ZAKOL-387792 format. One record per atom (N, C-alpha, C): residue in three letters; z, x, y. Coordinates in steps of 0.001 Angstrom, whole numbers, padded with zeros to 6 digits, always signed. Each point is the difference from the previous one (the first is absolute). Example, Ala and Ser with C-alpha at 12.3 -4.5 7.8 and 13.67 -1.06 7.14 Angstrom:
2
ala+007800+013190-005690;ala+000000-000890+001190;ala+000000+000900+001200;ser-000720-000350+001050;ser+000060+000820+001190;ser+000730-000770+001090;
//
This chain:
111
met+031806-023275-006787;met-001268+001157+000194;met-000302-001385+001224;ala-000897+000866+001196;ala+000008-001054+000891;ala-001512+000009+000292;gln-000202-001453+000910;gln-001627-000309-000017;gln-000597-000485+001457;val-000998+000278+000388;val+000007+000532+001075;val-002046-001065+000147;thr+000172-000809+000841;thr-001483-000575+000387;thr-000941+000395+001292;val-001067+000628-000875;val-000642+001058+000862;val-001070-001782+000167;thr-000612+000228+001113;thr-001545-000845+000223;thr-000950+001035+000182;ile-001252-000224-001063;ile-001176+000774+000551;ile-001161-001047-000049;asn-000918+000227+000680;asn-000962-001068+000350;asn+000448-001700-000098;asp+000968+000322+001042;asp+000533-001691-000039;asp+000636-000247-001067;arg+000569+000330-001340;arg+000544-000145-001439;arg+001046+000610+000225;lys+001111-000688-000381;lys+001242+000545-000294;lys+000092+000289-001388;tyr+000587+001613-000306;tyr+000225-000089-001097;tyr+001622+000448-000313;asn+000841-000375-001162;asn+001227+000538-000122;asn+000218+001031-001023;val+000619+001436+000684;val-000938+000843-000439;val+001825+000575-000490;ala+000060+000637-001310;ala+001592+000590-000605;ala+000261+001404+000651;cys+000933+000291+000730;cys+000015+001627-000103;cys+001912+000364-000046;asp-000364+001471-000272;asp+001388+000308-000263;asp+001085-000736+001566;asp+001861+000311-000776;asp+000307-000426+001643;asp-000166+001059+000864;gly+000071-000016+001542;gly-000319+000914+000614;gly-001463+000314+000613;gln-000964-000332-000811;gln-001190+000347+000098;gln-000905-001047+000980;glu+000877-001297+000141;glu-000752-001061+000910;glu-000992+000197+001048;ala+000937+000530+000977;ala-000749+000363+001188;ala-001375+000796-000307;his+000235+000481-000510;his-001334+001647-000340;his-001306-000874-001003;leu+000710-001221-000957;leu-000959-001298-000747;leu-000753-000205+001549;ser+000219-000278+000624;ser-000040-001166+001231;ser-001430+001204+001023;arg+000821+000969-000147;arg-000859+000804+000503;arg-001335+000180-000383;leu+000060+000679-001378;leu-001272-000064-000717;leu-000694-001753-000074;gly+000414-000698+000166;gly-000496-001278-000203;gly-000859-000487+001434;thr+000753+000430+001010;thr-000657-000002+001202;thr-001283+000708+000077;tyr+000220+001384-000211;tyr-001202+000849-000391;tyr-001153-000377-000925;val+000007-000244-000566;val-000898-000729-001406;val-000806-001274+000804;asp+001212-000887+000886;asp-000532-001234+000781;asp-001224+000340+000683;asn+000635+001318+000942;asn-000255+000601+001148;asn-002164+000486-000974;arg+000438+000497-001113;arg-001328+000958-000353;arg-000900-001540-000005;val+000687-001367-000881;val-000815-001218-000123;val-000780-000340+001352;ser+000802+000214+000391;ser-000563-000882+001468;ser-001160+000987+000605;glu-000336+001082-000345;glu-000948+001017+000594;glu-001314-000640-001076;leu+000341+000253-001117;leu-001217-000553-000621;leu-000251-001363+000022;val+000561-000954+000107;val-000425-001365+000164;val-001028-000012+001662;ala+000539+000749+000683;ala-000509+000005+001378;ala-001612+000861-000463;ala+000013+000548-000878;ala-001159+000952+000376;ala-000695-000896-001911;val+000386-000464-000705;val-000731-000499-000862;val+000268-001284-000200;gly+001052-000896+000344;gly-000013-001372+000286;gly+001073+000219-001214;gln+000230-001589-000019;gln+001046-000246-001275;gln-000812-000732-001432;val-000211+001268-000767;val-000602+000022-001037;val+000948-000002-001172;gly+001394-000886+000144;gly+000951+000081-001085;gly+000910+001062-000040;asp+000697-000714-000341;asp+001622+000749-000108;asp-000094+001432-000909;ala-000375-000247-001135;ala-000152+000708-001392;ala-000993+001210+000797;lys-001025-000684+000522;lys-000830+001487-000136;lys+000274+000526+001599;leu+000926-000965+001085;leu+000265+000897+000972;leu+001220+001501-000636;leu+000920-000993-000644;leu+000580+000809-000220;leu-000186+001361-001294;val-000992-000323-000328;val-000802+001548-000901;val-000476+000860+000982;met-000785-000484+000756;met-000529+000301+001263;met+001084+000963+001012;val+001309-000593+000404;val+001126+001167+000209;val+000827+000480-000901;ser-000048-000121-000920;ser+000424+000821-001309;ser-000641+001300+000433;leu-001295-000163-000334;leu-001076+001269+000140;leu+000118+000461+001099;leu+000189-000424+001314;leu+000117+000695+001217;leu+001180+001059-000307;val+001233-000517-000227;val+001508+000450-000436;val-000432+001246-000773;ala-000661-000007-001063;ala-000111+000798-000890;ala-000816+001529+000949;asp-001053-000923+000424;asp-000278+001302+000761;asp+000487+000941+001239;glu+001097-000764+000567;glu+000614+000490+001028;glu+001128+001351-000880;leu+000494-001121-001454;leu+000437+001640-000804;leu-000419+000757-000311;ser-001131-000516-000397;ser-001458+001352-000512;ser+000067+000969+001058;asp-000012-000427+001464;asp-000135+000429+001072;asp+001099+001016+000312;ala+001268-000468-000228;ala+001153+000950+000663;ala+000752+000827-001862;tyr-000697+000056-000977;tyr-000357+001061-001681;tyr-000934+000825+000556;ser-001169-000398+000912;ser-000615+001261+000565;ser+000383+000666+001100;glu+000732-000478+000641;glu+000901+000521+001338;glu+000853+001292-000207;met+000976-000703-001376;met+000638+000895-000488;met-000287+001279-000819;asp-001379-000698-000639;asp-000835+001737-000724;asp-000402+000582+001618;thr-000207-000300+000779;thr-000613+000628+001093;thr+001185+000849+000188;leu+001359-000405+000646;leu+000835+000528+000852;leu+001113+001306-001481;lys-000754-000454-001506;lys+000390+001056-001027;lys-001264+001222-000038;ser-000812-000204+000225;ser-000721+001103+000162;ser-000360+000756+001645;gly+000651-000777+000919;gly-000520+000437+001512;gly+001157+001051+000530;gly-000247+000311+000925;gly+000762+001150+000393;gly+001429-000287+000128;lys+000430-001330-000046;lys+001564+000420+000035;lys+000577+001035-001408;gly+001239-000063+000972;gly+001065+001297-001730;gly+000178-000822-001095;ala+000250+000459-000592;ala-000166-000475-001402;ala+001246-001051-000200;ala+001036+000354+000659;ala+001184-000701-000276;ala-000119-001037+000663;ala-000153-000069+001525;ala-000595-001440+000820;ala-000882-001084-000818;ala-000778+000697-000745;ala-001521-000641-000225;ala+001275-001018-001388;ala+000068+001310-000562;ala+001164-000889-001266;ala+000993-001194+000141;glu+000582+000463+001160;glu+000882-001087+000462;glu-000254-000989+000317;ala-001474+000055+000510;ala-000620-001252+000449;ala-000613-000734-000681;asp-000633+000747-001493;asp-000881-000559-000983;asp+001347-000632-000674;gly+001093+000347+000169;gly+001425-000593-001158;gly-000001-001376+000953;arg+000136+000329+001292;arg+000168-001760+000318;arg-000166-001229+000705;leu-001728+000849-000265;leu-001293-000856-000154;leu+000094-000760-001377;ser-000082+000821-000902;ser-000089-000361-001520;ser+001120-001218-000040;glu+001056+000237+000334;glu+001254-000774-000567;glu-000478-001448+001122;ser-000483-000028+001289;ser-000351-000725+000473;ser-000780-001131-000229;leu-000893+000707-000463;leu-001538-000737-000933;leu+000248-000496-001086;glu+000962+000877-000885;glu+000728-000690-001058;glu+000496-001330-000247;lys+000596+000272+000842;lys+001157-001258+000604;lys-000916-001164+000489;leu-000710+000328+000724;leu-001083-001379+000657;leu-001096-000505-001566;ser-000127+001004-000626;ser-000817-000685-000728;ser+000943-000868-001068;glu+001150+000613-000193;glu+000952-000909-000927;glu-000049-001187+000498;arg+000238+000020+001609;arg+000267-001605+001001;arg-000835-000919-000604;ile-001296+000888-000105;ile-001229-000766+000301;ile-000465-000702-001456;glu+000597+000352-000978;glu-000235-000261-001357;glu+000486-000871-000164;ser+002138-000437+000404;ser+000760-001078+000051;ser-000402-000548+000705;ile-000878+000077+000997;ile-000340-001263+000972;ile-000772-001198-001144;ala-001217+001114+000158;ala-000905-000562-000747;ala+000893-001043-001380;ala+000423+000745-000531;ala+000280-000594-001668;ala+001321-001037+000346;ser+000580-000247+001314;ser+000423-001000+000571;ser-000627-001339+000415;leu-001289+000499+000821;leu-001111-001066+000218;leu-000948-000193-001165;glu-000096+000639-001475;glu-000485-000871-000965;glu+001005-000610-000791;gln+001362-000177+000356;gln+001063-000840-000535;gln-000244-001238+000405;thr-000206-000428+001552;thr-000099-001044+000931;thr-001676-000826-000530;
//
């Protein structure tokens, strides 16, 4: 099992991941750090725990929007086969993202 160090809000976190997932986890860490930076600019340093909860809610909102878009595509004017294919790809991607977020959260709780 590999380990990656991600920096979020100028703090370093060692996170375990599957071999071969290091670059992807680093990109996710960068994404979260960027979202935290946006929040800090808007609300200031309100504490790591509160910032991470707020970022989690923002990412969950993005995920919700993606699900809504998927539902719109299902019922929209696209052909049934194209919508089903897009639905399958999006569902698979969202499931993988959800699993990775849960894994990262579990790893962070261990440190």
